[in-house]
N, C-alpha and C positions, 0 to 999 in steps of 0.2 A: 199184100206184095207177093203172095204165094205161100203155099203151106210150109215151106222150109224156112220161112223168113222169120227172124226174131221180133220184128215190129208188128205185133198182132193185136187184134181187138181184145184178146184175153188180157192184155195189160190193163186196160181200163176196168174190165170186169173184175179182175183181182183187187184192184184198189177199192172199188165200191163194195165188193163182198166183204173185205176186211173191215171196212169202216162200219158196216152194219153189224158184223160179228162182234166188234169191240164196243158197240153201243155209241159210236162217235157221230153217226149220220145225222142224228136228230139236232145236233148242236150247230148245223150249218144251214145257210140259206142257199138255194140252188138257182142257177140261171142258165137257160139255153143260149148257147152262143149264136150271135148273128153272123152273117157273111161280112168279111171285111170288104170294104169298096176298093175299087182300082185307085181312087185318090188316096186312101189310107195306105195301100200297098206301095204306091209309087214314091212315098216318102223315103223308102229304102231300096226298092227294086227298080231296075230299068223297065221301062214299058215293053220293050222287046222280050224280055224275060217272061213277063206275064202273057203276052201273046203267045210265045213259043209253048208255054205250059198248057194254055187253053187248046191250042191246036193239037198238041200231043195227047190229050185225054181221049181214050178210046171209048167207043160205044159197046165193045164187047172184048173180053179177054184182058190180057195184061200187056203193057207196053213198058219196056225197060228204057229209062233215061241214061242209066249206067248200070253196072253189075249189082249195085246195092239198092238202087232207087227206081221203083217201078209205079206205074199208075194203072188202076182199073177204072171202070166207069164211074165209081163213087169218090175217087181220090181228089179230083178238082173241088167238089163241093166240101169235102171234109177238110181240105187244106184251107179253103176260104173261111170255114167256121173255126178252125184252130187259130187263125190269125184274128178273126173277129172276136174271139174269147178275150184276148188281151186287150182289145180296144174297149170292149164293154166293161172289163174289170177296171181299167183306168177310169173311165167315166163314173162307175159306181163309187170308187175310192175318192175321186176328186169332189164328188157330190156329197160326200160325207155319209152315204147309205151304208157303207161297210168300211171298216178300218183297213182291212187288207183282204186279199183275194188269192185263191189258188186255182189255176186253170188246168183241169184234168183233160188234156187234149192229145190228140194224135191225128195227123202226123206231127212229129217233133219239128223244131225249127233252126236250131242254132248252127247248122252247117249250111244252111241256104245262103249263098252270097248274093251280092247285088244283082248279078246277071246270070246265076246258075244255081239249079237244084242238085243236091248231092247228100250222101250220108243219110238216107231216109227222109230228108227234109226238102220241102218245096218252097215255102215262104218262111221268112225268118220272123217267127211269132213274137219272139221278145223284143226284136228290133222294131217291128211294126208298133208294138204296144208302147215303147219308149218314145218313138218318134211322134206317136199320137199325144202323149203327155206334153211334149215340147211344142208341138204346132197347135193343137187344139186347146190346150190348157195353159199355154204360155209359161211353162216352167223354164227356169234358166239352166238348172243343173239336175241330171239324173244319173244314177249309177246302176250298172248291170253286174250283177254277181253270178259267176258261172262254176258250179262245183261238179259238173259232168266229168266222167273219165276222159272224154275226148275234147280237144281243144275246140272252142266255139269260134272257129275260123270265119263262119258267115257273119256273126255278130261284129267280129273285128273288121271284116271287110266293109260292113255297112257303116261303121262309126269311126274308123281310124282318122286321126286328125281332127275330129269334131270335138272342140274344147267344152261343149255342153254336156258331153257324155265321158264318164269314167267307167272303164270295164276292168274288173279284177277277177282272176280266174286261176284255177289250178287244173292240170290235166296230166295224164300219164305221157311220158316221153322217153324214148321215141315210140310213137304210136300213131294210129290214124287220127287225123288227116295229115300227119307230119308237117304241122305248122305251129306257129306261135312263138318260135324262138329266134327267128331271123329279123333283127332290127325292128321290133314293134314300135308303133307310134307312141308319142309321149303320153297319150291318154289311155294306154293299155298297160295294165300290170299283170303279165302273164308269168305264172310260176310253175314250171314243169316239175313233176315228181317222177321219180324212177319206179319201175315196176317193184311191187312189194311194199311201197310206202304205206304206212298205217295211220290211224287216227291221230296218234302223237305228233307225227310230222305234219299232217294237215293242220292240226290245231296251232302249231308253232308258226306255220305260214300265215294263217289267219290273224293271229295275235301280233305277229312281228312285222308283217308287211301290209296285209289288207286293211286292217283296222286304222292304223296311222294315216294311210292314204285316203281312206274314206272320210275320216275326221277332218283332214285337211281340205277335202273337196267340198264337204258340207252339202250332200245331195238333197234335193227337195223331194225326191221319190226314189224308191229302191225297186229294182227289178231283178228277179232271181230266176236264172236258167237252171231249174231244179233237175238235174240228171242224177239219178241213183245207181248208176252202173258202176261207180267206184266201190260199191259194197263187196265185201270179200266173198259173198256167195255168187256174184255175178261173173260168169265166165266170159262175158264180153271183153272184160279188161283185166288188169293185174294189180289194182290197188286194194286196200284192205280196210275200208271204212266200215263202221257199224251203225246201227240205228242211233245210238247215243251221239255219234259224231254229227250227224245230220241235225238232231235236236239241238246240239250245242252251237253249231254254226248258225242255225236259225235264231237261236236266243241273241247271238252277237249282232246279226243283222237286224233283229227287232230293236235292239238298243240303239243302234246307228239311226234307224228310222224314227225312233222316239225322240232322239237328240235333235235331229236336223230336219225331219220330214213329216212331222205331225203323225208319225206312225204308219205312213203310206207305204205299203208293199204290194206289188203284184208279182206273184210267183207262177211260173209256167213249167209244166212237165216237159223234160226232154228225154234222156235215156233211162234205162232200168229194164232189164230183160229177164232176170231171175224173179218170177212172179211173186213168190212168197216174200223174198227180200224187198222187192219194189213195194209191195203193199204195206209191209211193216215200216219201211222207211218213210213213205208218204205219210202214214199215220203219226209217225214221230215229229215229222215237220209240221203237220197240221195242228197237233196238240199245242206246240209252242206258238204258232201264229194266232190260234184261237184262245190261248191262255187256259187250257183245260188241265 
């Protein structure tokens, strides 16, 4: 999206390099993401949105959809594969080929609303994956867990009022995209945190609010919008989480999945722009998912 932009290819390179350096890479199986189909995307996005994005895709240079969100000639294909990664992950988990999956994808997705791209996001990857679990695998209840520093406004837009989906989230407030606090739907548990909130406050929210609601809901599959920009080293936001907090919340979600969902978790990368902190946090997340 331009040399100045924080959403860079180096994000995925930092993750893979760190996994190799830590000797973790050999514990995982790897899959190349297919392209999501229009049928899969239209479960959560308006057809007109898909057509607008396709038409906006440039043959050369960069086209800005808004000041934060731009497309080059590769973006359309990359976005299709980012969404397709979640679809494939759901299929693999539901088939029992893997217990859980982490999708190291970019562009991220949780700001993409039903009819608009924004906040570095084009398709709502986690929503596409969750909708696929409901439609293609006939699940009755799925939960989306979002711990990115920014509110997942797009995911809320896709699922508000859908009783089959429970979304629980934290986010810095007031902060971009300045949403999530005005009369959320009954299936949305949005918990805003003030600038400077640390791991202790985050854990209290998860323990006192998220876990009781998740246990009441009894999800048949968990989806994690895994943004790591709430890390204290990440200058994108102002929260103060550490790797140990991401490991802890992953442990809590794994326990919920074991209780109600046969261990089924699909986690998808969202934010995280301090490359070292991002890589270390993803590794902590993966160690718990893989029980390493």
